[in-house]
C-alpha positions, 0 to 999 in steps of 0.5 A: 455336864459342862451345860450344868455348869456354864448355866450356874455361872450365868445364873449365879455369877455371870448376871448377878453381877451385871445386875450389881454393875448395873445398879452400882453405875445408875446410882453413881450417875444419879447421886451426881445428878442430883448434885448437878441439880442443886448446882443449877447446870441445866443441861448435863442433870437431863443427860444424865438421869437420861442414862440413869433410867436407861440402866436402871431398866436393864438391870430391873428387866433382868430382874423380873424375868427371875423372880425367883433367883434371890441372889439378883435381889442381893446383886441389886441391893448391893448394886445400891449401896455400892453406887451411892457410895461410889457417887458420894465418893465422887461428887467429893473429889470434884468438890463443885461450887462454892461453900461460905464458911463463918469463923466466929473466935474470942481471940482476935482474928487479926493474924487469920485474916492476914492469913487467909487473905496472903493466901489469896482468900477473901476475907470479910469480917466484923467485932461482934459479941458473942454469949461470952464477950467480944468475938471476931467474925470472919466470912470467906466464900471458896472453891469447895476445891479448898475447904480442906486448906482454909479449915487447916489456916483456921485451926493452926492461928486458932484450934478452938475457934468456931466455924461453920459452912454453908453451901452456896448455889451461885455467886457473882463475883467476890476475890477468889484463889486462884491455883497454880499448878503443881503448887500448895501453898503452906501454911503461913508461920509465925516468926518468932518477935 
């Protein structure tokens, strides 16, 4: 009777849990590997690929040994889904690389340009003509970690500004904001006239 309980625990709980966790690990690693490839990290990506496939082979070998146990298939599929989610969350956290933010505003962009510059961001801007009249186009290349702060500054000065983000694979120089430890730049506040 005790042997049957142990067998049940191993077959229907322990092994599916191990398959689930293995799949979470290998898909998370795979997601990060793809990100590292897109960022040009040529050494780290193959190392992650090695561990991704090794873990995958271990999980698949257990499934092929027990093709009649549908718990294993559910654990495998659930681990795949969770691995994608965790991989994307980790990638979002580490936020590697740079982005180009292009801001188009019908309202004068001078205050916004000044605010971005004072916050330590490099800015390039030009006057242009849009479908509804004159606009300012502002370009700013920044670290992905700074996206939320820059979009906060944009919406503070002009909530109706149109902006787009594009990933950049490589930069060779530029003005990039440096963070001091424990210091978060507040949004600049306009003083009354």
